[in-house]
N, C-alpha and C positions, 0 to 999 in steps of 0.2 A: 320267299325263301323257299328252299325243298324241306323235304322231310327230314333228311339227314344231315343238313344243316342246323336244322333244330336241334335234332339229336347228338350233333356235335358241340352244339351251345349248353346244350342241359347239362352233359357228362362233365365238359368245363367246368360249370357250376359248383357241381360236389366235388371237384379240385383232381386234379392227376395223382396217380397212386405213386405212392412212393417207394418206386420201382427203377433199377437200372435203365430201361425204355419205357419210362412214361407213355410215348405216344404210340409205341408197338402193342402195350396193352388196353389203350382205349380205341383203338382199332380191331383188336378181337372183342371187344366188348360189343362194337358198333358192325361185328362182320366185313369189314371194310380193310385196305393194305394198309401200311402206317404212312406209306407215302400218300396215301390219298386223304387219309387223315390231317396231316401237316400241311398240304395243299390247299385244303377246303380252311382249315385254322386260319391259315397266311390269307387269303383271299377275304373271309371275314374281316379281318383286319386293316388290309388294305380298302375295304368299299367302307369300313368305318362302322360295322355292324357290332363287333367288337372291339373295344377302346385300346383293351391291353390284355396281355396276360399275364400275370406276376404272380409271384410268392406272395403267402399269408405268412410270415414270420410271426411265428409263436413266440415272441421277447420273454416271457415270462419264466419259459421252460429253460432258454440258456441263461439263467441268472441277470436278466434284464428286469428288475422288480420296481424299478422306480420310473413312471412317467409323468415327465415336466411337459405343459403346453406352454413355453412361453410366449407372452405377447406383447406387442408394441406399439403407442400410438405415434405412426410417423407421417410427416407433413404428404400430405398428398401426391406431391410434385418429386418426392425422393423415396417413394415406397415401392417402385418398381424397383429401382437400381439396388437398392438396400435388400431388397426382398431375393434376386438376383442371388447376390452374395451371400446371403443366408443360406439358400436353398440348396449352393454350392457345399456347403460345410460336411464335412464327414459323420458326423455325429447329427446330422438333422435329417429325421426320417419322412417328414414330410412339412411341408412350408407353403403357406398359402396366402391370400389376401381376401378380406371382406369388409363390406363396409359398417363403417360404424352406426349405433342405435344410440344417437343423442341422447343426452341425461342419463341412458342406463348402461352402456358398453361403448367405451371411448377406442378401443383398441382396434386397428385394422391390420398388422402382421403377424403373425401364426407361425409357430413353430413347433412342433414335436421332438424331444431329444430323450432316451432312453439311456439308462443308465444301472448301474449296481447297487447307488445308493442315492437318498435324495441330494446328499453332499454330493457326491458324482456330478449330478448332473445339475445343481446350482454352479459347480466350478466349470462345467464344459459352458454353460449357457454365458456366465461372465468371462469368461474368456474369449467366445466368440464376439459379443458384445463389446468387449474392448478392441479386437481385430479388425471389425467391420464398422466399428465408429456407430453402435447404437447408444452408449451408455447414456447420452446426453437426454435421451427420447423417454417420456414417462412409460412401464413396463410393468408385468408382473408374473410371478410364474406360478402356474397351477399343477397340483400334482395329482394324479387320480385317487379315488379312493375306493373304486370299485373296477372288477376286471368284467370284462363284457364278452360273450362270444365273438371271434372274431371270423369272418368271412365274407366269401366275391360277393359282387354285385347282383341283383337279381335282372334276368333281362325276359326270361321264358316264364310269364305265371299264366295258370295253373300248369301242370305238366301236361305236354303234350299227348303223352298215354294216356292222362287222366280223362285228356276232352277226346279220345280217339281220332283225331287229326291224323289221317296217315294218308297225303298228300304224294303225290309221285316225286322218287328220290329225282 
């Protein structure tokens, strides 16, 4: 990976600036053209170096103060199909499957739902469960009690500037 690619990744991890042309602002910071930054970012995505470029929405500031993790214990032969249907729901912000931990945690399907209140989340989860066919399975709805800092995943540690690695761009 070139020094320029490492710098692009490092800047993306800090987050794009909240301006009308974030790629242009990033390009100026790096001393590159907007087109060059966009092309290199696209190549990093296509090569699998970056998995995705997306927004981290601070839902609390938007009035969504209740965060409910709905969990179900779905038979293994049904979890993929039901999980795809659940993931397609507009109110589901995150949906994934995890292995059960026998005797400790029996749930294998997880879906995060944000709402304006806990009752709002409860109603949304109940409605989705009814429509998708999840009501007959063991389940729980867990609400956040603490808010953690939201940030992107970290791919480049420590900072290339801190290490002093200045390979040719």
